[in-house]
N, C-alpha and C positions, 0 to 999 in steps of 0.2 A: 192613359199615358198624357202628361200634361204637354200643352203646347209649346213649342220652343220660339225664340225671337232670333232674327238672325238681321245681319246688316250688310249692304253692299255698296262699296265706294268705287268709284271709276273716274280716273284722270286721262286726259287723249295722251299725255308723253310723258316720260320718265322725269323731265325737268318740271313740270307742275306739281303743286302742292297740296297733297289731299287732308291736310289738318283740318281744315274747316268741317269737310264732310266726317270726319272721325269724332271730333270734338260733339256734333251733332247726335252721332249715333252712342257716345257715350251718355251723353245727357238723358237720352231715351233709354238707358239702363241697357243696352245690347250687351251681351258679355263678349269679352275681347277674342275669345275663342271661336266666337260667331259671326265675326266680322271679316268679310271675304274682299278682295280688292284687285282690279285690274289697272294695268297701266297702259291701255290702248284705246283706240278711235271706238265712237259709240255708233258705226256707220253698221255694224251688224251685231249678232250676238253670240258670234264665234270666239269668244273669251274663255279661257281656262277656269278663272275664279269663279264667274259667273256659273258655268255649267256645272262645276262642283259643288257650288251652292243650292241649285235647282235640283240637283240629284240627291243631296242631302236631305231637302226639307221635304216633310209630310205633311199630309192633309192637315189644316188646321193651324200650322205654320206660319208665322208672320215674316214678312221681308221688309225692312225698312230701309228706305234711302233718304236721301235729303232733298232731291229734286227729281222732277220725272226726266231731264235731260241727263241724270248720271245714269238710268235704265239704258238708254239710248238716244239716237239722233236719227235715226231712219222711220218716219212717220208709218208707213206700213208695219215694218217690222215691232215696234213698240206697241201698236195695237194688237198685232197676232200673238205677241208675247203676254200682254196683260191679259187678254181673252183665255190664254193657255193655263197661265198661273192661276188665275181665279176661278174659271169655269171647269176645266180640266182637272187640276191638281188639286183646286178647292184650297190654295195659299192665299193669304190675306196679305194686302200690301199696306204699308203707310208710308206716305209722302208727306216729309216733314215739313216742307216750305208750301204744300198744298192740301191742309187736312180735308178740303171737301174730295179729294180723292182716295181718302183712307177707306179702304174696304173693310177694315177690322172693327170699326165701329158704325160704319153707315151700310145698314143692311135692309131699309125698306126700301121701295121700287122706286119711289120719287128721288131718292139719294140715289139710288143705283142708276138712274137716268141721267140725272145732273153730273155725275161721277162721269159716265159715259162721254156726255158732249165736253165736259171741260177737259177729259183725257185726250180727245180728238182733236179739240182746239190746241193744247199744248204740243201734241205730238207734231201737229202741223207747224207751230211756231218753231219747235227745236230743227225739226227738217229744214225749213226754210233757213233757219242760221247756219245750218251746216252747209247749206248750199250758197249762202251767201260769205263764208269764210273760203270755200274753193274760189269763188268768183273772183274776191278781194286778192288771194293768193295767185290767181293765174294774172290779175292786172298788175299787181307788183312786179311778178317776174318778167311780163312783156316789156313793162316800164323800164326795169333793169336792163333788160336786153339792148333796148332803143339807147340806153346810155352808156353801151358797151360791155357791159357786167357781163363775166361769161360764167356759165355753170358747168358743174362735173369737173372731173380730174383735170388738173392743168396738163396742157399737151405736151407729150415727151420731145425732149430736145434732140436732135440730129447729133451723134457723136462727129466729133473730127475727122474720122476717118471714112465717113459716109461716102464723100465724092469718089475715093479711091476705090473704095468697093463695088459702088454704083457702075463706075467704068470697067471693072473687071467683071461684073454681069453682063454689062451691054456687049462687051467683046465674046462673050459666049465662055469665057474661062471659068465662071463658077454660076451654079443654078441659083434662084432666087432664094430657095431655101437655104443653099450653103451661104450666101450672102448675109440672109437675115441671123443664121447661127455665129456667125463670127461678129456680127453687130450686137449679138444678144438681144434681139428684139424678134417680134413674131414676123412670119412672111408677108401678112397681109399690112403690116407697118412699113415693111420694106417697100411694098408694092406702091402705097400709098406715096412715101415720100420721093420714090422712083418717079412717080407721076407729075409730081411738083417740080422737078427738074426742067 
C-alpha cells in the first residue's frame, strides 16, 4: 500500500490567519483532503483535528508541518509526541522550516542524533516563548489595572426602586429572596448591594 502524505495546520485563535501554513503545505503537494487544522492553543495535544489525523495515519505515512511550534508549544509534550509518532507509530515527520528535523529523508544514526538535539532545542524555545507570552499578558493586565481599567462584565446597576425594597427587607416585610425576585436579580447580588448601603 502506498504511503500517504498528510498536513497539519495550527493557529492559536480563530482570529489568526492560517494562509501561510496552507500555502506551504500545498507547495509540498499535500492533498487538500489530507490537511487537518486546529484553531487552538499549542499548550497540549488535546486538539480534535490533530487527534483525528493521528488516528487516520498508518505506518510509513508522512505528516507535514510548517514549523515545530505548529505541532505544539509545550516542551515535554512535543518531545513525547515526536517519539510516539516516530518510534511507536513509525510515522515520518517533515518540518518545512527546519529540514534537519525531517525523518522522512534523514534515516542514518548521525542525522537522527542531530535531529533529536535540534528538536529538543526548538521545543525548549517554543515552550519559553509560550511562557514569555503568558508573562507579558499578565504584566499587561497588571499595568491596565493600575491605570484603572476594569476587566470582566460591567457591574450591574442598582434599579431605582432598590432603596425602597431594601427598607422593606430590613423591616422584615420581605425576605431576601423575595426582594431579589422583585428586583429581578440574584439573591447574592441583593445581599451584596444591601451590605454596601
